[in-house]
Every structure is written in C-alpha cells, then in structure tokens.
C-alpha positions, 0 to 999 in steps of 0.5 A: 466729400469736401476739401477747401484746398482741393477746390483751389487750382492745383499748386495752392496749399495750406501753407500758401494760404496761411502766409497770406493770412500772415503777411498780407498788410491789409489783413494785419490792418483789418485785424487791428480795427475790425473790432470797432463797430464803426469801421466795420459798418462803414467799410461794410456799407461801402462795399455793399453799395459797390457790389450791388452796383456791380451786380445790377450792372452785370445782371441788369435787374433780378432774372427770376426763372420764367415759366417752364417750357414743354419738354420732349419725353424723358426715358431711362436706359439701363445696361446689360448685367455682367456676370459676377466673375467679370466684376470680380476681375474689375475690382482686382484691377482697382485693387492693382491700380491702388497697389501701384499708386501706394507702392510708388508713394512708399518708394518715393515719398513715404513719411511725406504728405504726398507723391509727385507722380511725374517727378517722383518727388515728395511734397509736405502740403498737409503738415508734413505728417505723411497724410497719404498714410492716414488717408490710406489706412482703411483702404489698405485694410479693405484690400487686404494689404497687411504688409503695407498696413503694418509698415503704416502703423509703425509710422503712426506709432511714432507720431507726436504731431509737431509743428514749427512755431511759425506755421499752422495746421489747417483744422478742417483738412486735418480733421477729415484726413488724419483724424478721420483715417485713424478713427476709421482704421480703428473701426475696421480693425480695433487698435488702441494705439490708433485711439490714443493717437486720435485722442492725442491729435484732438488734444493738440488741435483743441485750442482752435475752439477758443472762440466766443461761440465755440466755432473753430478757427481755420487753423492752429499751431499746437506748439503754442496754441496760436490761431489763424483765420478770419473772424468770418468762418467758412461753413465747410470749415466750421461745420465738418467735424461732427462725425469725427468728434462724435465717434472719437467721443464714443471710443474715448469715453471723453464727453469733451469731444461729444460737446465739441460736436453738439456745440457746432449742431446747436450753433447751426440750429440756433443761427438766424437763417431767415434770409436763407430760407433755412439754409446754412449760408457760407459765412459764419461769425465766429464771435457770435456763432451767427451767419453773415453778421445777422446780430448787427443793430442795423437791419438795413445794412444786413439786407444790403450786406446779404448781397455781398455775403449771403452766398448759398451753395452746396459746392466749394466752402459748403458741401461737407456741412450739408453732408454732415447734417444727414450723416450726423443723424444716421451716425448717432442712431437717429438721436439728434433731430436738429440735424435731420430738420436742418437736412430737410430744410437744406434739401427743400431749398435745394430742390425748390431754388437751386436746381435748373434745367439747361435749354437744350439737353435738358440737363438737371444741374445745381448751382449757387445763388447771392442775395436773400431768399426772402425776397424775389431778388437773387443772383444765381451764377449757373456755375456747376462744380464737380464738388457738387457732384457729392449731392446726388449721392447724399440725396439717394442715401437719405431717400434710402434710409429716411422715411421721407414719404412719412415725416410725421413718423419722425415727428416732423411736419413740413409746414411747421419746419418752414413757411413764409412767416419763418422765411419770407417768400421762399418759405412757400417751398415747404407748402408746395412740397407737401403735395409730393412724395419727398422719397420719390422726389429726392430720388428724381433729383438724385437721378437727374443730378448723377446723370448730369455729373456723369455726362460731363465725363462722357462728353470729354475726349479724355472720358474725365469731367471738368472741375467747373462748368458754366451752363447756358441760360438762353433758349431759342425764344429769347424771351424765356428766362432760366427754368427752375427745375421745380417749376418745370416739374410743377408744369409736368405734374399739372399736365398729368405727370405722364412718363419720367419727370423732366431732366431725370432721363438718360442723356446722350454724350456730346463729344467735340472734335479737337477742331471744335475745342480749339476754335470754341465753335463746339455746340450742343453741350449747353455748358462751357468749361470754366476750369478744365482740369480733372484733379482725381476727384471723387465726387462723381464716383461717390455719387455713382456708388451710392446710386448703385447701391440704392437702386441696383441699376446696372448702368451706375456700375458700368459707368463707374468702369468706364470712368475707371478706364479713363482714369487709367488711360489718361492719368497713369505714371510709372509711380502713380496717377496724375491729375490732368490740366485739361479734360478736352484732349486725349492724351491729356497733359499731366499735372505733377500732383496726386492728392491723398484723397485718391487713395482715400476716396476715389479708388475706394469707392471704385473698388467698393462699387465692383466688389461682389462682397459688402464690407461696408453696408451703407445702412449700418456704416457712414462715410465721412467726407473723406470716405473714411467709414464709421459704424452706426453708433448704438449708445448704451445706457452708460453713454447716454448718461455720460453724454447727456443723450 
C-alpha cells in the first residue's frame, strides 16, 4: 500500500500541496529558468557541494557495515489454534466495526471525501467526489452490505468528475482510490456502469501523460488539461498505475490504456540504474524518462548529484512502485518478464544492502540510503517507516507464487541479471545470492520484517505502532559498526547454519512505563520514535494477512486480532474511528481524521484474515496498493493480438 499524502503529518492535503506549486515564487522562478542547462548545472553543482559537506559533517566518512557479531539462538513461538466459531465471531466483529464507521460517514458526510470522526464534519481533500464511497465499494460487496452498496452506486452513477479550473486532481491518489475502487467493484460484481465511469475517469485524467517521456505529471485539471508538478517526478506517483490501466484495458478493450501501462514499465526497464544496482531510485526526469538526470552531459556532476537525489527507499515516495513490479507480472498472467526481472533486481538489492539488525534485540529492519551503490560510499538513515511494513507481505506473496528456487525455469540467470560489470561494487550481490535458495531467503526476510513490524505495535502501551522510528546503531563495543543483515546471514551460514537465521525468530515486547516515556529514560527497544502518530494505517496488517495466508501459522492471525482490539480500544468514536496523536500512552489522544483507506485496506485485510471463507484467493487475485482486488488476467487470443502481447 502506498499513498503520498497519507505519508505526511495529518492535516496536509492534496489541495494544500498544490497551492505550494502555484503560489511559491521560487517554484515559479525555477519553472522559468529550469530549462536552461547552464542554470540547472550551476545550481545543481552548488547544491551538491553543500550537500556533500553537510553529509560528511553529519556522518564523518562513510560507515560501511561492520563484521557480523555472534547472535544468540533464534526461536519461533506459534499460537494455539482457535476453533472456527471463534474466528467467525471475530470476523463479524470486524464487519460490525466497518458498519459503524461507514454509517457514521453516511449520516454525517455522504458525498464528501472523508468524515472527521470527532467533530462529525465532512472534508473534501481528494477532489470532492466522495473518495470514501469509491474506496468502500468492494468492501461493501465482500461484507454483504447490499443496501449501502446500492446507495453508493447511485452516487457513482451521477459522477462526471468535475473540477474548478483553479484546482488540480492528484493523479496517483485518484488512480489507486477512485479508479481502483470502480474496477475492483466491477470485478467482484460486474456492472457496465462501473466500467463506463472508470473509462470516463481515465479519459478525464489522460492529459497527465503529456510529457516527452509519457511519465505522468503530479496532477491535472480535467476541465482545461493544465498540469501541475515538478519536472522531477516521484517514483511512487509515476509508476503505480500499471495494474489499474492494464485491467481497465482488459474490461474496455481499449488499447490506449494498455499502452499507458506498458510505457511506464518500458521506461523503468530502460532507465539508467547503474548507480543504484538495478534498483529504481525515487527521482525520475519526466522529459527524458531517466532517473536523477542520468542523461546529463557532465558525468562528474552526475556522481556528485547522486548524493543529493539518488535516494534508495522502499518507504515513502517509492513503496507502491516496487510493489507493482511483482503484481503486474502476476496480474498479466506472467506475460511481462521485464516486471519480474525488475522485481528480482529490487529484492536482491534490498536483501543485500538495505536490511540491518538492531544491536540488542536483533530486530530486522529495512531503511533507505543516499548515494550511488556502485561505490563503497552510501549513507543509510536507519529510519524505519510504518509504510515500509508492506514489504514482508510482498516478499511472502512472491515466495509463495514464484519459482524463486528455480529461476532458470523462467529464463532468468541471476548473474546475467546483475553483476559488477553492470552495477559496480554492489553488483556482487547477484553472485552472492546464487548460493542461496531464493524462495527460502525471501521468506526469512518476510518473517523477520513482519516480526519487527508487529513488535513495534506490541511495544506500545496503546498496542498500536508509530508512524516512523529511527533505529540505534551503536553496540556495547563501540568499535562495531551497524550490521547489515546479509553479513550476519553470511556469518551464520559459514558457521554451519544451525537453527534459525539471525533476526528471523520471535521477539518479546518491551513496553515502557509512562514515567519512562515522559523522562526519555526508557531503554531496551533498540529504536526511538520519530513520529508518534498512528494514522489508521494498513501496512502491518496487510503483511500479517499475507504471512497468515502463505504460512498458515496461527500466530499471525492472533496478532491481527490483538491489533484489531487495540484499534477498537484506542480509536473508537461515536461515528467511526480516529487517528491517534501518540501511540505511547493509553488512552491515546485522538486526531479528527478517518482516512478512506481505513475502509479500503485496514478493515478489509482484518476481515479477510479472520473469515474462514476465501473470497479473494491470493493465487488468482491481485490487490492494488489500496487493497482493491483484480482477478488474474488470462488473455484471449483476440486480446493478445489487440494489445500486441
């Protein structure tokens, strides 16, 4: 799951972000002079030198991960199996929670985007088209809420997707929420009106692709086709439309939509990613279709600029793009090999370069880095985002559905996919992974990361996880540097691979007292909280759901139940559920905010986790990043000819 605006502190909205583009005088100056190469090179050079100076002052010299230290044996603890009637009752409790929230929205804010669940006022922060309705359509179907669904359909039937000429539609959010919701509702309960509205919406948005590369702008006004955004696009915003547009092409038989999706994948696949080990960086030039100005004539400047803008992340601004690499391959009946190759490259870099172990509890976490991976110098932030907690579920899904232990059956050779000649120093990772069973390796990472995501909930007095943490990197022995998980794994393997790999086993919660929280003297968690809010986010529950579905281990389902109880206890209001300001106290102070993804994702994943039916089998349905499901496509001969497959 990914959403740029839900990444921001609550209160930020697309309209306020758009106003920045429109009103900021520096932005206007940049737009006037950015096309002049000498201006851009001079400015980039100045900023780059300043940034390098800042980075070296902050971090000293680069700090490559030190040698792995001995780890105590890891272990797994599973939960007892509850009888079916218990889970039926728990699924019904989730259904009742959804009914409570949706009826609060219906009564107080129907037709508007979202409900403020404390003041019972409406807000229009996503086009004013009623985004909660679109995000709830498929959940209403799954939960058998037919009366509410028919009322929602009547609202959708009237939709023309208007927009005042001074405002802009945020493309990414509109695709994953509105378009995604229309398509999944049609997939679950076919309705020509839904297809017609999806096609109309895509037509209204189509001017967003008016760039030299065909990569989309940030936003568009559908009335006059004026666009909004920077020339450097954000990865998640430009590359999280393939599922929606491919499925739209399938149901409309319109080749234009298929070509929109195919062009995104082509641009990503042909991008110059030497300096990022085949991994897709956050910044992409909308004119050239290349990452971080890699087309520039000045090679030295490129490498300097990489320290400024070559950001490698699976969290904010990047997450859903990586997610769609695997899911596009699965959705299209495994016909798009380029998507699979990019997924294997991305996960190879994640496993060997972005995963670390904390010093005391040996928690496995994923972080972001700055700087080119082709040299020995990069700068990990050791920030761990709630948004990144989608990753273990994605890895589990890939390990479950792909023959990762037999890539040659898919025509893939790991060392041809990546090596030092292609990607410099970090290219050795591909050779190193050839000695592992990739299916097993991906599941180890999935287990370890999902454990950390869950434990950040269990560590909190509220029972809910914080939005961002920063992990400690120092050891009792101050001579030891932060430990890359893959280095610890190599050490474990060379020592005989006894027991469970480091960072993969079950962890014990560390809950601070209120005094420890207030004084800041709490110790033992291995991380501090950077953003204390819980914004009703789904990512941890999403991964717990996929861990349950792929392993069948009861502990994951029980953990989902524990989190649901905390959601009810801490966030319930008379008209819905509210985000909370800090997870460090109980009861938790609330924020007057209930995002539409709470209906689309959080409650849907919980209900699917607890129900003993299987309405959305994971081997034949693919969830978009807003948890809107589409059935795997089996292309007909006619469609293959039409779309050039």
